C-alpha positions in Angstrom: 3.4 -41.0 -6.3 4.6 -37.7 -5.2 5.4 -35.1 -7.8 9.0 -34.1 -8.0 11.0 -31.2 -9.4 14.5 -31.6 -10.8 16.4 -28.8 -12.5 19.7 -28.3 -14.2 21.1 -24.8 -13.6 22.5 -22.6 -16.3 26.2 -23.6 -16.7 27.3 -20.0 -16.3 25.6 -18.7 -13.2 26.1 -15.1 -12.3 27.4 -13.9 -9.0 25.2 -12.6 -6.3 24.0 -9.0 -6.4 21.4 -6.6 -7.6 22.1 -4.2 -10.4 20.0 -1.8 -12.5 20.4 -2.0 -16.2 18.5 -2.3 -19.5 16.5 -5.4 -19.8 18.4 -8.6 -20.5 17.5 -12.3 -20.4 17.9 -13.8 -17.0 19.7 -17.1 -16.4 17.6 -20.1 -17.4 16.9 -23.6 -16.0 16.2 -26.8 -17.9 13.5 -28.9 -16.3 13.2 -32.7 -16.3 10.1 -34.6 -15.3 8.5 -31.5 -13.9 5.0 -31.8 -12.6 3.0 -29.3 -10.5 0.0 -29.2 -8.3 -1.0 -25.8 -9.8 -0.4 -25.4 -13.5 -2.9 -22.7 -14.5 -1.5 -19.7 -16.3 -2.5 -16.2 -15.7 -4.6 -14.7 -18.4 -2.7 -12.8 -21.1 -2.1 -9.3 -20.1 -3.3 -9.9 -16.5 -1.3 -7.6 -14.2 -0.8 -7.4 -10.5 1.0 -4.1 -10.6 -0.3 -0.9 -12.1 2.0 1.3 -14.2 1.8 5.0 -13.5 4.6 6.1 -15.8 7.2 6.4 -13.1 10.7 6.5 -14.7 12.6 3.9 -12.8 15.6 1.8 -13.8 14.7 -1.9 -14.2 16.1 -4.0 -11.4 17.8 -7.1 -12.8 18.9 -9.9 -10.6 22.2 -11.7 -10.9 22.2 -14.6 -8.6 24.0 -17.9 -8.4 20.9 -19.4 -6.8 17.1 -19.2 -7.5 16.3 -20.7 -4.1 15.2 -18.5 -1.2 13.6 -19.1 2.2 10.8 -16.6 1.5 9.3 -15.6 -1.8 7.0 -12.5 -1.8 4.7 -11.8 -4.7 4.1 -8.1 -4.9 6.5 -5.2 -4.6 4.2 -2.5 -3.2 4.7 -1.0 0.3 3.3 -4.2 1.9 5.5 -6.6 0.0 8.7 -4.5 0.4 8.2 -4.0 4.1 7.6 -7.7 4.7 10.8 -8.4 2.9 12.6 -5.8 5.1 11.2 -7.4 8.3 12.6 -10.8 7.4 15.9 -9.3 6.4 16.4 -7.3 9.6 14.6 -9.7 12.0 15.9 -13.1 10.9 18.7 -14.8 8.9 16.3 -15.9 6.1 16.8 -15.1 2.5 14.1 -13.3 0.6 13.0 -12.8 -3.1 10.5 -10.2 -4.2 8.6 -10.9 -7.5 6.5 -8.3 -9.3 5.1 -7.8 -12.8 6.2 -4.2 -12.7 8.3 -2.2 -10.2 7.7 -0.6 -6.8 5.5 2.5 -6.6 3.8 1.7 -9.9 0.5 0.7 -8.2 -1.6 2.0 -5.3 1.5 2.8 -3.2 2.8 5.4 -5.6 -0.6 6.9 -6.0 -1.3 7.5 -2.4 -1.4 10.7 -0.3 1.2 9.6 2.3 -0.6 10.3 5.5 -0.3 8.0 8.4 -2.8 9.9 10.6 -4.9 8.5 13.4 -7.5 11.3 13.6 -9.9 9.4 11.3 -9.4 6.0 13.0 -11.6 4.6 15.7 -10.2 3.4 19.0 -11.3 -0.2 19.8 -12.0 -1.1 16.1 -10.6 -4.2 14.6 -7.8 -2.3 12.9 -7.0 0.0 15.8 -4.3 -2.1 17.5 -2.6 -2.8 14.2 -2.7 0.8 13.3 -1.2 1.9 16.6 1.6 -0.7 16.4 2.4 0.3 12.8 2.5 4.0 13.7 4.8 3.2 16.6 7.2 1.3 14.2 7.1 4.2 11.7 8.1 6.6 14.5 10.9 4.3 15.6 12.2 4.1 12.0 12.1 7.9 11.7 13.9 8.3 15.0 16.6 5.7 14.0 17.2 7.7 10.8 17.6 10.9 12.8 20.0 9.1 15.3 22.2 8.2 12.3 22.6 11.9 11.5 20.2 11.9 8.6 17.1 14.0 8.0 13.9 11.9 8.1 12.2 14.6 6.0 14.8 14.1 3.2 15.0 10.3 3.6 11.3 9.5 4.1 9.4 12.7 3.5 8.6 12.4 7.2 6.7 15.4 8.5 5.0 16.0 11.8 2.1 17.9 10.4 -0.6 17.2 12.8 -4.0 16.3 11.4 -7.4 18.0 11.4 -10.7 16.3 10.9 -13.1 19.1 9.9 -16.8 19.3 10.4 -19.2 22.0 9.2 -22.6 21.1 10.8 -23.9 20.7 14.4 -24.1 17.0 13.7 -20.4 17.0 12.7 -19.5 18.8 15.9 -21.2 16.1 18.1 -19.3 13.4 16.1 -16.0 15.2 16.5 -16.4 15.8 20.3 -17.1 12.0 20.7 -14.0 11.2 18.6 -11.8 13.5 20.6 -13.0 11.9 23.8 -12.3 8.4 22.4 -8.9 9.3 21.1 -8.0 10.9 24.4 -9.1 7.9 26.4 -6.9 5.8 24.1 -3.9 7.8 25.3 -3.5 10.2 22.3 -3.1 13.9 22.5 -6.4 15.1 20.9 -8.2 18.4 21.0 -11.6 19.7 20.0 -11.4 23.0 18.1 -14.3 25.4 17.8 -14.5 27.5 14.6 -12.5 30.3 16.1 -9.7 28.0 17.2 -9.8 26.2 13.9 -9.2 29.4 12.1 -6.2 30.1 14.2 -4.7 26.8 13.1 -5.6 27.2 9.4 -6.2 30.8 8.4 -6.8 29.8 4.8 -9.8 27.7 5.7 -13.3 28.9 5.2 -14.8 28.7 8.7 -18.5 29.1 9.4 -20.4 29.4 12.7 -20.9 25.6 12.8 -17.4 24.7 11.9 -15.2 22.6 14.2 -12.5 20.0 14.1 -10.8 17.2 15.9 -7.0 17.9 16.1 -4.2 15.5 16.6 -1.0 17.6 16.8 1.3 14.6 16.8 0.2 13.0 13.5 2.7 12.6 10.8 2.9 11.9 7.1 5.4 10.3 4.7 6.3 10.5 1.0 5.6 7.1 -0.6 8.3 7.5 -3.3 11.0 8.5 -0.9 10.0 5.8 1.7 9.9 3.0 -0.9 13.3 4.1 -2.3 14.8 4.0 1.2 13.3 0.5 1.9 14.6 -0.7 -1.5 18.1 0.5 -0.8 18.1 -1.1 2.7 16.8 -4.4 1.3 19.4 -4.4 -1.5 22.2 -4.1 1.1 21.5 -7.8 1.9 21.9 -8.8 -1.8 25.7 -8.9 -1.5 25.2 -11.3 1.4 23.2 -13.7 -0.8 20.0 -13.0 1.2 18.0 -10.8 -1.2 16.9 -10.6 -4.8 14.3 -8.8 -6.9 12.5 -10.2 -9.9 10.8 -7.2 -11.4 8.9 -7.1 -14.8 8.4 -10.8 -14.2 4.8 -11.9 -13.7 4.0 -15.0 -11.7 2.4 -17.7 -13.8 1.9 -20.7 -11.4 2.8 -22.3 -8.2 4.8 -25.5 -8.1 4.6 -28.4 -5.6 7.0 -31.2 -4.8 5.9 -34.0 -2.6 3.2 -32.8 -0.2 0.3 -31.2 -2.1 -0.2 -29.0 1.0 3.1 -27.2 0.5 4.3 -24.9 -2.4 7.9 -25.2 -3.2 8.4 -22.7 -6.0 6.9 -19.8 -7.8 7.1 -20.0 -11.6 7.4 -16.7 -13.4 7.4 -15.7 -17.1 11.2 -15.9 -17.0 12.4 -18.3 -14.3 11.5 -20.4 -11.3 12.0 -19.0 -7.8 12.2 -21.8 -5.2 10.9 -21.2 -1.7 12.2 -23.2 1.3 9.9 -21.8 3.9 7.1 -19.5 2.8 5.3 -17.9 -0.2 3.6 -14.6 0.6 1.1 -13.1 -1.8 0.9 -9.3 -1.3 -0.3 -8.2 -4.7 -2.8 -5.6 -3.7 -6.1 -5.6 -5.5 -4.8 -8.3 -7.9 -4.3 -10.8 -5.1 -7.8 -12.3 -5.5 -7.6 -12.9 -9.2 -4.0 -14.0 -8.9 -4.9 -16.6 -6.3 -7.9 -17.7 -8.3 -5.8 -18.4 -11.3 -3.0 -20.1 -9.4 -5.4 -22.4 -7.6 -7.7 -23.1 -10.5 -6.6 -26.7 -10.9 -6.2 -27.5 -7.2 -8.8 -28.8 -4.8 -8.4 -25.8 -2.6 -11.5 -23.6 -2.4 -10.4 -20.0 -1.9 -12.2 -16.8 -3.0 -10.4 -13.7 -1.9 -13.0 -11.0 -2.3 -10.5 -8.2 -2.6 -11.3 -5.9 -5.6 -10.0 -2.6 -7.0 -11.4 0.7 -5.6 -10.1 3.4 -7.9 -8.9 6.7 -6.4 -7.8 10.0 -7.8 -5.5 12.6 -6.3 -4.7 16.0 -7.7 -1.1 17.3 -7.2 -0.3 20.9 -7.9 3.5 21.3 -8.0 5.3 24.1 -6.1 2.0 25.6 -5.2 2.3 28.9 -3.2 -1.2 30.4 -3.6 -2.3 28.4 -0.5 -0.4 27.5 2.7 -1.4 24.7 4.9 -0.1 24.2 8.4 -1.5 20.7 8.9 -3.0 17.8 7.1 -6.8 18.2 6.6 -9.7 16.0 5.8 -13.4 16.6 6.0 -15.5 14.6 8.5 -17.3 12.8 5.7 -14.0 11.1 4.8 -14.5 8.7 7.7 -17.5 7.0 5.9 -16.8 8.4 2.4 -20.5 8.8 1.6 -21.5 8.3 -2.0 -22.3 11.5 -3.8 -25.2 12.1 -6.1 -23.8 12.6 -9.5 -25.3 13.5 -12.8 -24.1 14.4 -16.3 -20.4 13.5 -16.9 -20.0 12.1 -13.3 -22.8 9.6 -13.6 -21.0 6.4 -14.6 -23.4 4.1 -12.8 -20.7 3.5 -10.3 -20.6 4.1 -6.5 -18.5 7.3 -6.6 -17.6 9.4 -3.5 -15.5 12.5 -3.2 -14.2 13.9 0.1 -11.9 16.8 0.7 -8.4 16.0 1.8 -5.5 18.4 1.6 -1.8 18.2 2.5 1.5 19.8 1.5 4.1 17.2 0.7 7.8 17.2 1.4 8.5 19.0 -1.9 6.0 21.8 -1.3 3.3 20.4 -3.6 -0.4 20.7 -2.7 -2.0 17.3 -2.8 -5.8 17.3 -3.0 -8.2 14.4 -2.8 -9.9 12.2 -2.8 -12.3 10.0 -4.7 -13.4 6.4 -4.4 -15.2 4.4 -7.0 -15.6 0.9 -8.3 -14.7 0.7 -12.0 -12.9 -2.6 -12.3 -9.3 -2.4 -13.2 -9.7 0.8 -15.2 -6.9 3.2 -14.2 -7.5 6.0 -16.7 -7.8 9.5 -15.4 -11.4 10.8 -15.3 -11.3 14.5 -15.8 -14.8 15.2 -14.4 -13.7 13.6 -11.1 -10.6 15.8 -11.0 -12.9 18.8 -11.6 -15.1 17.7 -8.8 -12.1 17.3 -6.4 -11.1 20.9 -7.2 -14.6 22.2 -6.6 -14.9 20.3 -3.4 -11.6 21.8 -2.2 -12.8 25.2 -3.2 -15.7 24.8 -0.8 -13.2 24.7 2.1 -10.6 27.1 0.7 -11.8 30.4 -0.8 -8.4 31.0 -2.5 -8.9 27.8 -4.6 -12.5 28.8 -5.5 -11.2 31.9 -7.2 -8.6 30.0 -9.3 -9.6 28.2 -12.5 -8.1 24.7 -12.6 -7.2 25.3 -16.2 -4.5 27.7 -14.9 -2.5 24.8 -13.6 -2.4 22.4 -16.6 1.4 22.6 -16.8 2.0 22.3 -13.1 -0.4 19.6 -12.2 -0.2 15.8 -11.9 -2.9 13.3 -11.3 -2.3 10.1 -9.3 -4.7 7.3 -10.0 -4.4 4.1 -7.9 -6.4 0.9 -7.5 -6.8 0.4 -3.8 -7.3 -3.2 -2.6 -10.8 -3.1 -1.1 -12.2 -5.7 1.2 -16.0 -5.7 1.8 -15.6 -5.9 5.6 -13.0 -3.1 5.7 -10.2 -5.3 7.1 -7.1 -6.5 5.4 -6.5 -10.2 4.9 -3.3 -11.3 6.7 -2.6 -14.9 7.4 -2.0 -18.5 6.2 -4.1 -19.9 3.4 -6.1 -23.0 4.6 -4.9 -26.1 2.8 -1.4 -24.7 2.0 0.9 -24.8 5.0 3.4 -22.3 3.7 1.3 -19.8 1.7 0.3 -16.5 3.3 -1.9 -13.6 2.2 -1.3 -9.9 3.0 -3.7 -7.8 1.1 -6.9 -5.7 1.3 -5.5 -2.6 3.0 -7.3 -0.3 0.6 -6.1 3.3 1.4 -4.2 2.3 4.5 -1.4 0.4 3.0 1.3 2.9 4.0 -0.1 3.5 7.5 -0.5 -0.3 8.2 2.6 -1.5 6.4 5.1 -2.0 9.2 2.6 -3.5 11.5 1.5 -5.9 8.8 5.1 -6.8 8.0 5.8 -7.6 11.6 2.6 -9.7 11.9 3.5 -11.8 8.8 7.1 -12.4 9.8 6.0 -13.4 13.3 3.5 -15.9 11.8 6.1 -17.5 9.5 8.8 -17.5 12.2 6.5 -18.8 14.9 7.1 -15.8 17.1 4.5 -14.5 19.6 2.4 -11.8 17.8 2.6 -8.2 19.0 -1.0 -7.7 17.7 -4.0 -10.0 17.7 -4.2 -11.3 14.1 -7.6 -13.0 14.5 -9.6 -10.1 12.9 -7.5 -10.5 9.7 -7.5 -14.3 9.4 -8.4 -15.9 6.1 -10.9 -18.6 7.2 -14.5 -17.3 7.2 -13.6 -14.4 5.0 -12.3 -16.0 1.8 
């Protein structure tokens, strides 16, 4: 006999809308004869969104209905842009569910670059990256056409990007990369040490220094971009097409009738019904979340996404160093593991590569580290010191300044990036569940790949022809 769900709504439903206010109890439902295909609870304290202390008002939903066409689990840049794509590209209604709030995880801890200089033409992610970059450019242009400033709205800056080498081997690699990028239709230049110094006078340039230069590369500010997307999404709330359930962790999936279709997402406070699709975009928590949600089902799914911790150092209103472009060292492409001893030797695979940008507020953003340390999101001061020393190897001005001088004007961003062993995100339907989709595993490329991913997911759900081949990102054979 098929399982069924019946519910009796709160007798005093609220009107549609999204408001920000102190926490209050959401409307409740009484359930009768409720059964579910998946009844496993998340472990106590299990989180799929990482708090970084961002002071944001809590979004509280007032809705006369808890039924939506699409329910998205995860309010990072991937989840929010997927919601946006459905709202502007269809007439479907959308709900976004998250244990915390947007920008409290890897999205808010990122550097904001959407550069192509370190990407490889012809790779599995190249087509998706190019499409996503095209969509970001279209969005920035549309904002400009409305009489607004993309810099103020998105933190959008055409900085150009430099991939910097310091050895003869690096030079050979960079020459090949420039040739590849040029053949792929991009404006790319190889810079000798002399030309590199003309572009970045503050850089320490040796006789073997060189760079690959993409003058058209741009960067964004994640906080501003997410705020813009949130505001745009919330415009549809008054039309009854959008709602947010923040500070509300998912506890299980509910099935009615066919065991191959999920009909609702049960959270700690309410039940959000899905008529068409459930999309899990919970970053590095997606694997453990799906494991818990499917524990009592017959579906075998092991999403191997895991957290890869990253540190960024932000020096506010920094004027001791001026950068004309976004920079990263050639080693960033492979992020080679460094040999560490003493306080840096945690028995973890730790790598540190120099990246440097000036953000929209004039802050110097230095990175970056990568390491596997589980879900630990604590700041590791020795790693921050190593990032500072690594930057000093490229910029003599920084080498002369003690990091201790900036205690009051510095911030540290720590994010848990969703790492996939094969380096490709997982985007597509879950085998055995006709209406459940995954969109995770972007690691440090969430912002740069977000709009292309959102378009891909929406096309899958809506049955539209895909703009980008989704085969490299499919779930079967990888999970």
